[in-house]
C-alpha positions in Angstrom: -13.6 60.2 -22.1 -17.2 57.7 -22.6 -19.7 58.7 -24.2 -22.0 60.3 -22.5 -19.3 63.1 -21.9 -18.6 63.1 -25.4 -22.5 64.0 -25.9 -22.5 66.5 -23.9 -19.1 67.9 -25.6 -21.3 68.7 -28.5 -24.7 69.0 -27.6 -22.2 72.1 -26.1 -20.4 72.8 -29.0 -24.1 72.4 -30.6 -25.8 75.1 -28.8 -22.8 77.3 -28.6 -22.9 78.0 -32.3 -27.0 77.7 -32.6 -27.4 80.7 -30.3 -24.0 82.4 -31.9 -27.0 82.4 -34.7 -29.4 83.3 -33.1 -27.4 86.7 -31.8 -26.9 87.5 -35.0 -30.5 88.0 -36.0 -31.5 89.2 -32.6 -28.5 91.4 -31.5 -30.4 93.7 -28.5 -32.5 90.0 -26.8 -32.2 89.8 -23.4 -30.3 88.0 -22.0 -33.1 86.0 -19.9 -34.9 84.9 -23.9 -30.7 84.1 -24.8 -30.4 81.6 -21.6 -33.5 80.1 -22.6 -32.3 79.7 -25.6 -28.7 77.8 -24.6 -30.9 75.3 -22.8 -33.5 74.2 -25.5 -30.9 73.9 -27.9 -28.4 72.4 -25.7 -31.8 69.9 -24.6 -32.6 69.4 -28.2 -28.7 68.9 -28.5 -28.2 65.7 -26.0 -31.6 64.2 -27.0 -30.5 63.7 -30.8 -27.5 62.1 -29.0 -28.8 60.1 -27.2 -30.7 58.2 -29.4 -34.3 60.2 -27.8 -33.4 59.3 -24.3 -33.3 62.3 -21.4 -30.5 63.0 -20.7 -27.3 61.7 -17.7 -26.9 63.5 -14.7 
């Protein structure tokens, strides 16, 4: 597993944990807001793990 793949896996885990916490606070959140939250948290984590660089595609 290369560094990008490892960062990707960590970002997915971070997004999952963060989203689960969000859903405990807002159990009736709309699907759209949940999807926006997942993407935002994943992007935030990838930026942190990549040293602030834009994630590779």
